[in-house]
N, C-alpha and C positions, 0 to 999 in steps of 0.2 A: 679850506684845509691849510693848516700852518706848514711852514717850511720843515719843521721837525717831523710832523706827521708824514710829509712827502718823503723824507729821508728813510723813515721806518718802512713805509710802503714799498720803497724801491727794492728792499731785500727779497720779499716773495716774488716780485716781478722778475728780478734777476734770476732767482732759482728756477722759476717757471721756464724762462727762456733757455736756461742750461738744460733743464729736463727735456725740453723739446728739441735738444741737440743743436742749438745755435752755438757757434764757436764762442768760447768764453770771452775773447777779446772783443768780438762784435757785440755780445750781450752787454758787457760793461760800457762799451762806447755808446750804444743806443740809450741805455739807462742814464748815463752821464749827460748826454746831449738833451734828452727829454727832461731830466731833472733840472738842469741849468736853465732851460727855456722856461720852465714853470716857476722857478725861484726868481730869476732875473726879470722875466716878463718883457721888458723893452727890447725890441729887435736889435737896435743899434748896440746896446750894452751887451746883449747876448752874443752877437757876432764878434764884438771886441774881446769878450771873455774867451770865446772859442779860439780866436786867433792867438791871443796871448798865452793861453794854456798849451796850445800845440807848439808854439815857438819855445816856451820855457821847457817843455818836456824834452824836445829833441836837440836843444842847444846845450844841454848838459854835457860838459867835457867828460864827466865820469862815465857816461854811457859808451864812450869810444873803447873802453876796455873790453866790452862784450864781444864785438866781432873779432878782436885779436885773440881772446881765449878760445873762441869757437874755431878760428882758423888753426890754432895750435892743436886742438883736439882733432880736427879733420886731417891734418898732416899725420898725426899719430895713428889715426884710425885706418887711413888708406895706404900707409906706407909699411905696414907689417910689424910695427913695434909691439903690438899685442902678442904676437906669436913668440917673440924673444922673451917677453916677460913670463908667459906661461911655461915655456920650456925651462927657464931658470928656476921657477918655483917648483915645477914638477920634478926636476932633477934632485932637489933637496928634500922634498916632502912626499913625492909620489909613492915611495915604498912603504909608507906608514899606513895604518888602518884608516881608511878615509882620506889618504894623502893626496890623491888626485883632485878630490873636491876641495881640500884645503889649499892646494896649489892654485886652483881656479879663483878662490877668494883672495889669495895673496896677489895674483896677477891683476885682479880687478882693482885692488888697492893701489898697486903700482901704476896701472893705466889711468886710474882716477886722478893721480897726481899730475897728469899732463893733459887730461881731457876736460874735466869739469862738468860733464853731463852724465846723468844716470842712465838714460835710455841708450845713449851712444856706447857707454861702457858695457851695459848688458848685451846689446846686440853684437858688438865687436868681439867680446870675449866668448860669447856663445859659439860663434863661428869657429873659434880656435879650440875651445875646451870641450864642447859637447861631443865631438867625435871621439876624443880620448876617454871621456867618461863612459861612453858606450862601449868602447873597445875593452875596457877593464871591468866590465860587468856591473856598472852602477845602474841602479834602477832609474826608470824614466822620471818619475815624480821627484825623487831625491835630486837628480841631476838638474832638472829645470828649476827647482826651488833654490838650489845652491847658487845657480847663475843669476837668478832674479834678485836674490838677496845681495850677492856680491856686487851686482850692478849699482845698487844704491850708494856704494862707496864713492861713485863718481861725483856726486854733489856734496859729499861730506869731506873727503880729503882735499885740501886746497891745492891749486886754485879752483874756486867754485863760482859759477855764474850766479847761482842763487844767493850766495853770500855777498856778491857785488851789488845785486839788486837790493838786498836788505840794508847794506851799508849806505846806499844812496837814499833810501827811504827814511832811514833813521839818523842820517848824518853822522855815521860812525867811521872810524879809521879802518880802511880795508885791510891793511897789513896786520893790525891787531886781531881782526876777525879771522884772517887766515891762520895766524899763529894759534889762536884759541881753538880752532877746529882740529888742529893736528892731533892732540892727545885723544879726544873723543873719536876721531877717525881710526886711530890705531886700536883703541878699545873695541870699536865695532868689528874690525877685522879679526882681532883675537877672540872676541865673543862668538863670532860665526865659526871660527875654527874649533872652539870648545864645543859648540853646538853640534858640529859635524862629528866630533869624536864621541860624544854621548849618543848621537843618533845611530851611528854604525855599530856601536856596542849593544844597543837595544834591538837593532834590526840588522843582524849580521849578514843577511842575504841581500841587503841593499847596496853593498859595495864589494868589489873584488880587490885583488892585490896585484902588485907588479914587482919585478926584481929591482933591487937597488942599483943605481948607476955608479960607475967608478968615480972616485973623487976628481980625477983629471977632467972628466966630462962635466962634472958639476962646476968646477972652477971656470971652464971655458964658457959654459952657459951663463954663469954669473957675469962674466966680463962682457957678454954681449948686450947687457942692459945698461951699460954706462951712459948712453945718451939720455935715457929716462932720468937717471939719478942726477946727471949734470944739469939738465933743463930744470928739474924741480928745485934743486939747490940754488941755481942761478936766479930763478924767478922769485920764489918765496923768500930766500935769503937776501937777495938784492933789494927787494921791496922793503923788508924789515930793517935792513941795515942802512937804508936811505941812499943807496947807490942810484936808484931811479924811482920815479913815481909808479903807482900801480899800472897806469896806462902804458908807460914806457916799459915796465916789466913784462906786460902782456905782449907787447911788440917784440921784445927780446926773446920771449918764450916761443912765439910763433916763428921767428926767424931761426932760432936755435933748433927747434924741432924740424923745420924744413931742411936746414943744412944737414942735420944728422941723418934724415931720411935720404937725402941726396947722396951723401957719402956712402951710405949702406947699399946704394943701388936700388932702393925701393921706391924712389920718387922720380917719375918721368913727366913729360909734358901733359899726358892725358890725365894722370893722377892729380897734377897741379891744377888743371882746369876744373876737374871734378871737386877738388877741395875748395876752390874759390866759389864755384856755383853753390855748393852745399852750404858754405858759410854765409853767402848772401841770402839764401833762402831762409836759413835758420834765424839770421839777424832780422830780416823783414818780419818774420812771424813774432819774434820776441818784441820788437819795437811796436808792432801793432797792438799787442797785448799791453805794453807799457802805456801807449797812448790811451787806450780804452780805460785802463785803470786810473790814469792821471785825470781824465775828465770825470770819471765816476767819483773819485775821491775828492775832486774839487767841488762837486755838487754836495757830497756828504759834509764837507767842511762848511759850506755856506748854510746847510740845513742844521748845523750844530749837533749832529748825531754823536761824533766822537766825544765832544766836550760834555754833552749831557750824560752820555754813558759813563764817562769817568766820574762825574759828580755823583751819579747814582750809586756807583760801586763804593765810593768813599763814604757816602751817607749811610750805607747799609751796615757798615762796620765789619765787613767780611775780613777774615784773616788774609794777609797777602798770599800765603801758601795755598789757601782755598781757591782764591781767584786764579792763581797760576795753574793749579790743577785743572780747573774748569776750562781754561783756555787751551791747555795741552790736550785735554780730552776732545774738545771741539776740533782741533787740528787733526787728531787721530781719526775722528769720525768722517770729517769732510775730505780728508786726504784720500779716502777710498773712492770719492766721486769726482775730484778735480785734480788737475795736474799741479805740481809743486809751485811752478812759477806763478800761475794764476792765483793760487792760494796766498802766496806771499804778497803779491801786489794788491790783492783785494782786502786782505784782513789786517796787515801790519798797520796801515794808517788808522785803523779802528782800535785794535787791541794795544798797540804800543803806548798811546797816551794813557790808557787805563793802567797798564803795568808800571809806567814810569812814575805815577803818583804814589805808588805803594812803597813801603819801607821793607827792604829785604836785608838791611844791615850792611850795605855796600855802596860804593860810589855810583853815581848815575851812569858813568861810562862802563864800569864793570857790570852793572845790572843790564845795560843794553846789549853788551857783548854776550853775556851769559844767556840772556833770554833768546838772542838770535841763534845761538848754537842749539839750544833746546828746541826751538821752533823748527830749525833745519832738520834735526834728527826725527822729530815726530812727523813732519811732512814726508820725510824719507821713508818712514814706516808705512805711510799710506800707499807708497809705490808698490808694496808687496802684500798689502792687506786685501783679501777677497772682499767683495766680488769684483771690484773694478781696479785693482792694482795695475798700473800701466806696465810695469816691468813684467808682470805675469803674462800679459798679452803679447809683449814683444818676444819673450822666450817661447811661448806656446806657438806663435806663428812660425818659429824656426824648428819646432819639433812637433809636427802634427801627430806623431805616433803616440804621444803621451796624453791621456785624457786630462783635461784641466782639473778635474776633481782630485787626481793624484798629486798634482802640483799644489793645490790648495792644502791638502793634508800635510804635506811635508813642509811647506813654507811657514806654517804656524809655529814650528820650532824656532825659526829665525825671528819671527815676530815676537815671540816670548823673550828671546835674547835682547831684542831692541827695547822692549818695555822695561826689562830689568836695568838696562844701561841708562835709560831716561831717569828712572827712579834714583839710580846711583848719582847721576850728575845733578839732579835736583837737590838731593840731600847733602852733597859735597861739592859746592860751586868751585872750590879751590882746584879741583881736577881740571876744570876748564880754564881757570884764570891764572894759574900759577906761572905760566910762561910769559904773561904780559905784565906781571908786577915789576 
């Protein structure tokens, strides 16, 4: 059996292991080790490759940004910033038709700017917003679908851990990726709010109303979210303006979020310890997946699968837009079965070489950034697409009263909004790229 055939055979083996409920990181690790052993053959060379690949993966300075952003999200999650964000959004939007649901989406967008994790955003905002949605008569399925969709803004609004991983894999500028994600992130939040507005007009019994708040209370609620705005502007603005590197910016963000939580009285020694432990646990999980993906992708590189796939696509004469559409549909389908981090780590080393040889009428850097944002959005859609959307299960575990089928029905409205947004960004790349020109 040739090396190329081994590379192709590894895909069904990997999928079988995932189907048998093996952790994705372990599945990629075992496939990578087994594949390297069969390709290299000689024990001494195999062990040398295993050692060098492990060292190369974990000695990357860029990876140090991940625990810093995770710590920033933990401080924000455990210190009560989510409550301030929701109250501020609710004070301005809550009296409108579907306004409390819109406020939940707006709060998710704000929290995503200091969290960077979809699952954490969905879980944290559900604790705050779900009781309020229930209080004002919002139906169970509509409430859970709104929070599941709003949670996806956690990985789209910068800073985003997934974008950091993509930047490392494709050797792109992290600051430019963050900036490029900003407008699509805002479009996502606005699209969800429009979806809510349409839904409550077609289903008037799904949402209640509440009295408007006095403007004095609205201003006070808005002033309470100054730490979130300050941290976001300091981190993203500081990185883009060159005040500090992305890793330094992540450290500044973590320190700033911690100080803001301390000054607000929401951070004590117990919460601090919980934040450190949760950050360490999440970092270990991510790094294990990174190691597994690194070894598996090293095996694929030796087997020449990415190169052969690129050559085959070029030789077929497919339109670049056709290839892009097929790749995005693949992400949409498999995003229903795998988590977003694993999808990015597994597929980008395979698909990016294919996309990079196609001509989309833009520079290589712009193409890489544009493709990264599109992939991020489509993977994000997978988090809320039945039957295995991760956000749907997170929300359902927090609201056992609502049947999952009701959430499925309502969330398809938000999935439709996401697909329309993807089509818009594919047809008009300038929406994504104009801030970095």
